[in-house]
N, C-alpha and C positions, 0 to 999 in steps of 0.2 A: 625245390620247395623246402622251406624251413618250417618245421613243426615244433611247437612248444607244447609239451604234454604235462599237465598239472593235475596231481591227485591231492585231495585234501581229507578224505575219509580217515577216521581213526579206528575203524573196525576190522582192519586187516583183510584176511581172505574172505570174510563174510560180506565185504563191501560190494554193493551193487554198482556204485559209481566207478569203482576201480575196474570191475569187469567190463563196464560200458566203455570207459576211456580206452582200455586195451583193445577192445573190438573196433572202436572208431579209428584209433591210430593204425591198427592192422589194415583196415579198409583203405585208409589214406596212403599208406606205404605200398600196399599192393597196387593201387592205381597209379602211384608215383614212385617207382622203384629207386629213383635217385634222391629221394627225400632224406633230409637230415633231421633227426629227432633229438631234441634236448628235453630231458626229463627232470622234473622237480617234484619231490614228494613232501608236501607240506604236512602230511599226517604223521610221518616219522621224523622229519627234520623241519619242525616249524620255525618260521621267522619270528623274531621278537616283536612284541607289540610296540607301537610307536612310543618314543620318549623324546626328550629334547635333543639328544645327540643324534638319533636316527633321523628325526625330522630335519635337522640342520644338514646332515650328511646328504640327504636326498634333495633338499630344496635350495640350500644357500649357495651362492657363488663362493669359490674357494677363498677369496679374500675376506669373506665374512664368517668363515668357519673357525671354530675353536680347534685346538690340536686333537681332541677326541673325535670331533666331527670329521676332520681330515683323515684320521686313521680308519674311520668306519666307511668313508665315502665309496671306495672301490667295491667293497662287498655289498653295500646297500644298493648302489646304482646298477650292479650286475643284474638285479631282478628286472629293472626297467629295460636294460639293454637286451636281455633275453626276449622280452615281450616285443620290443620294437624291431628286433631282427626276424621275428616270425611272420611267415605268410599265413599260417593257420595256427590257432591256439585252441587246444582241446582241454577243457576244464572239467574235472570231476567235482560236482557240487551237490552233496547230499543235504537234505533239509535236517538241520539240528535245531530243535526247539523253535521252529517256525522261521528260521533264517539260515544263512550259510554258516559253516564252522568258523570260529574265530581265527583259525590259522589261515583260512582263505581270505578273510577280511584283512589280515595283516599283509597278505600279498597284494591285494588291490590297493591298499593304502600307499604302497610304493609306486603305483602306476599313475596316481593323480598328482602330477607335478606341474605347477603353473609355468607357463611359457615353454613347456616341453610337450605335454600331452593335451593341454587345453590353455586357453587364454580368454580374457574378458575384453570385449570390444564395445563399441557404442551400441551395437545391436544385441549385447548380452554374451553369454558364454559361447565359445567356439571350440569344438574338438579338433585336435591336431594329430591324432593317432589313428586315423582311418587308413584304409588300404589293406586291411587284413581281415580274415574271416575268423570268427570264434564259434566253436561248437561246444555247447555245455551239456555234459551228461548229468542229468538231474534225476535224483531218486528221493522218494518219500514213502513213509509208511502207509499213508492214506492215499486214496484214489482221487486226487485233487484235479480239478479242471483248470486250464489256463485262465487267468483273470479273476479267479475266485480266491479270496483269503482262505487259508493262510499261504497259499502258493504265491500270492502277490508279493509277500515279503521276501521270499526265497529267490525266486526267479526274477521278480521285479527289481530287486536291488541290483543284481548283476546286469540286467538289461539296461536299467537307467544309468548305471555307472559307465558301462561300455559306450552307450550312446553319447553320454556327456563328453567323453574323451574322443569322440568321432568315429567309433566303431559301430556301424549300423548293420553289418552282415553278421547277424547272430542267429544261430540255430540251436534249438533245444531238442535233445534226444531224451525222452522220458521213460524211466523205469519206475513207475509209481504203483502204489497199492501193495508194497512189499509186505506190510503187516497183514493184509487180507488174503492175498493170493500167493505169497511166498516169493523169495528171490528168483527162483527158476522161472516162474511165470512172468515176473516183471521183466526179466532179461529177455525172455522169448518175445514179449510184447514189443520190445525195442528193436528187434532184429530188422523189421521192415524199414524202420526209420533210418537205421544205419546203412542198409543196402541202398537207400535212396540218396545218400550223401554224395 
């Protein structure tokens, strides 16, 4: 089993999602001792936001790339390669101002590649990146319920994007209400969810 572990929180040791992703990956590797884990920390090593060079490096065929795009292509496409090589992707996704952190958005921007992870057909969009499981460690200061705004913006964005590229096996492990009950209780509330994975 190949596991891709993504953290995006910028709060360091105080991060609930970092604690949750660590516990989730520990559970997965305990259950699958031969698992290989690739780790990417977007909170401490963020990817650049899209610009013309990065967009071309990700999406253009080599013959249409500028020299700058060609120079950037290997590094930029590595993000997608990591995702496509994973059987399970564990994503730490805190709610920042009602949505995901911008560094996590920069990561998913590199996954939406026409003719690689999705395509348009006569019947509309078709996801091409299925066949993997995604587990999202979600944290929020408020005690939000699934389907209710503002949780819709945060988790809904991730689920809609993943579904669009063909990933339908998406599980949310929630450590919510951090502002009300504190991080320790939010983590404790997620323990049963992790045990059930």
